[in-house]
N, C-alpha and C positions, 0 to 999 in steps of 0.2 A: 503495499500499500504506500501511497505516496505521502512523503511526510506531512502530517496534517498541522492544524492548530494554528495557522499563521497565515489568514488572508489579510495582508498588508497592503494598504494602499501608498507610495511613496511619492513623495513630491517631485514632479516633474519639473526638470528647468525650464524655464519661461524666457522668452525671446523679449527683449525691451524693445518693444515698437507701439505706438500709438496707433493701432489699426481699429478702423469702424467697420464692423461688417456690414454690408447693405445686402439687398436682394440679387444686386447685379455683380458685384466683384467687393473686395476688401480694398478700403481706402486708406492710406494713413495720412492723419490728419495732425495737425498742432494742437496741443496741450488747452491753446485760448481757443479754439474753434471746437473743441469738445468739450469745454466748460459752458461754452455759448447753447449746444446743442441739449448738454443735459439740463442748463437753468430754464429752458426752453418748456422743458419734461418730455422732449424727445426719448423713447425708448431705447434707441442706439446708443445716444450719446450717455446717457444715465449709465448704460451697461460701460460701457467702454471707460467713461470716468470713475466709474465704482472700480473697475479693474486697477486703471491706472494709481488711484490711492492706496487701494489695497496692497499693489505690488511694489510699489514706487517706483513705476515706469513714467519718467520725464516728469515728476512731481514727488514732492515731500510725501515719505510714508505716513499714513494714516488710516489705519486698520476701521475705525469707528465712522470716520466717513465714507470711506470705500462701501462698507455694509450698509449704511443709511441708502447711499444711492444704488446699490444693487437691490434695495427692498423696495425702493421705488419705483424700480424698473419691473420687480416681480408684480408690484400692484398694477401696473399696465401691461400684464402678461406676458414679458418677456421671458421664454423656457430657457434662454442662454444665461440668465439669471439666475434661475431657479436651480440650475443643474452645479452652475458655479457656488451656491451657496450650500447646496446638497454635500458638494465635495470636501468644501473648509469643513462642514459639520461633521463629516468623517474625519478629518483630520485631528479634529476635537478643538477646533478654532472657532466656532461659531455655535452658539449653542440658544438663538432665539428661534430655533424650530424644533419639534420632537420627530422622533423616528417615523411616525406616521405621516406627517407632512412631509418628511424626505421623501418617502417613498412614491406620495403625491405627485411632487415636484419632479421627480424621478420619471415618473409614466409620462408627464407632460412634456418632459425633454425627450424621452423616448418615441412618443407620439411623434414629434417634428423631426425627427430623424437626427436628434443631437448623440452622438457615441458615447458621450459618457452618461448620459441620461437612459441608453439602451445598458449600459455596463453596469451602472447602480443599480436600475430595476430586476437586471439579472441576477446580481447578487441578493436583492431581497428574494426572490424565486428561489433560489440556491437555498438560501438559509432559512427561509420561512420565516422573514420578516415583515409584519403585517400583510400578509399575504398566505394564502395554502402554497407549503413547500411545492415546486413543481420543477424538477429539473429539466425537465424537457423544454419547456417556454424558457426556463435560464439559458438552456444551450442556445435557443434562437435567437435570445438576445445577445448573447454574448457573440454568437456569429455575425448580426448584423452590424456589430459596435467594431469585430475583427475585420468585417469587411471596409471599413472606412480607414483602418490603419490602426485601431487601439491597440497598443501593445498589451494593455492589462485584460482587455476582453480575449485577446488571443491567448494569453497563459492560462487564463480561468477555463477556457475551454478547452484547452490541452489537458487539465487538470481533468476535466468531465471524462473526456477520452481515455484517460489511464484508468479511470476507478469505474468505468462504463456508467455513469450517471447522467440519466436523459437521453444519451445515444448509446449506440453499440460498442463495447467495449473495443478499442483499438490502441494498445500501446505503443505501437510505433506512431501512429499518426499524431498520438497524443505528443508523445516526445517531440516529433517535428515542429509541432505548433509550439512548444514550449521554448524549443531552440530559436525559431523565426524571433519571436518576442524578445529573446533573451538578445539576441545579435542586435535587437534595435533599441537595446539600453534598457528594457524591464528587469529591475531589481530581483523581484517575484519570479520571474522565470528564469533568470541567472542561477536562483538559490536553486530552482526546481531541477533546472538543466545539469547542475552538477550532480544532484541527488540519484538523477535518472543514470547517468553515467558511474557513480557510485556504487549503485545497486543493481545495474543492468535492466531498468526498467524500458523497455521499447527501443533499446539500444545495448551493444555490448559494452560489459564492465571495462570501464578505462581511468581507473583513480588518477593520472597525471592530468587527461581531460577535468576530470569532476572537481580536482583541485583549481585548475585554470579559471572555471565558471565560479566557484566558490569563492575564488581570488577575485572576481569581478564584482561580486555581490559584497565582499566584504570590503574592498577599497570603497564602496559607496557608502558603507555604513551598517551593512546587514547582520545584526548581531547573529544570527542563526547558522548564515553561512561560516562567521568567523569560529564559532563553536565546530562547526564538522572539518574545518581546515585542523584546529586544534587536535583533533581526534586521529585526522588522516597521518597529520606528520610525526604524530605521538605516536602511534601503531607503527609506520612504516609497510612498505611492500618492494616488489620488485620493482614497478613503474614506479613509486614514489617513496624514494629512500628515507628511514626514520631521519626526523630532524628534531631534536629535543627543543634548541634554540626556538625556532619557527612555531613549533607547537605551544611553546609558553607563550610567545608574543602574542597569537591569535585568542588563546585561551583567556589571555590576561585582557586583550580588548572586550571579550566578551562578557568576561565578569565585569568590568566595568559599565557595561552596558544592563546589569543586572540579570545575566542568564544564569540559573543555579548552579545547574551542572558544573559550569565554565569556572564558578565562584571554587566548587569542592576540587577540583581538577587544579587551579591554582594551589590551593592551599596544601595539595600532596605533593606538587611539583615542590614547593618550597620546603616541605617537609624531606623529601628526597634529596634534593638538591638536582633538580632532572630539569635542563634547560635554564636554569638560573642558580644563583648561589644558595647554598643550604641556608634556611632562617626559618628556626622554631617560632619564632615571634610571630613572622608573617604569618607562617602558615596557620597559625591558631586565630589571628585575626581574619582571614579570609574563610576558615570552616567555620567561626563565631558568627560573622556575616551572613554567610550562606544559612546556617542553622535560624538565625533571626528572621530570615526572609521566608521559613518555610520550607527548608529542604532536611528532607528526614535521612537523605545520606549526610549528609553534615553531622547531625544527629548523632547518627550510629559512629560516625569517626570519630568524634571528639570522645564519645562513650567509651570506643574502644582505648583512645589514646590516654585516658585516664585512669586505666585500670593497671 
């Protein structure tokens, strides 16, 4: 089974351009012109200025002002603004809507053909959030978004093919979808591509390639990938030689991001002097931190060291 427990939306990089999307074509406009359109109540102007303030594009960053403008655009029925607010809600940055409203906004965005709206509504159907769980509907929505180049949707559709959820199980196809999304820079897909290479899911086992894809995700800040790298380099294999220092490095990075298993491993590495200079005090510090965070493994290790 593919590594679960991690549907994470990473913040995609955004291009600094003041672009107004019209029915005909995108137009680049100055901040002053966008402000005038927003002040006139034009939905396009409200949406564009909302993004400018929210992300600091060509103007001082002001999230509160940005959200106010986006909310005004929503009141005028702008589904792009609705979808963006859902995205920020899922990031945990915007709390003026609830889950039910987020699903409603996603549905309206999906009906207007907005790929993120299709993605978010698909996630709702996949997880059974405010709608009856329906993997088939989720797969169709992910497929629609993926067809527009949405790499997150392509990654999640790949997961459904790997598991046979809402589609006929096809691990080869699932892996190809994941790798395609990974190549486009999607962090979730990079992690899962590494996991597929590690475990031979839809592709032959190749630990070197697994480490490469985990490395891409880890460098982008993915703590799950950091932890897998710690394991791969700590175990070693014919394809990927054991490297205690590299293993410790990645376990430490993952531990600093709150990964409990990584905290335990950092504690053990300090205790054994594996990949790092032996330091019993540091070992106990990390094990106690892991225990305080709810790790049963750390609790057992500390109990054993006290005997």
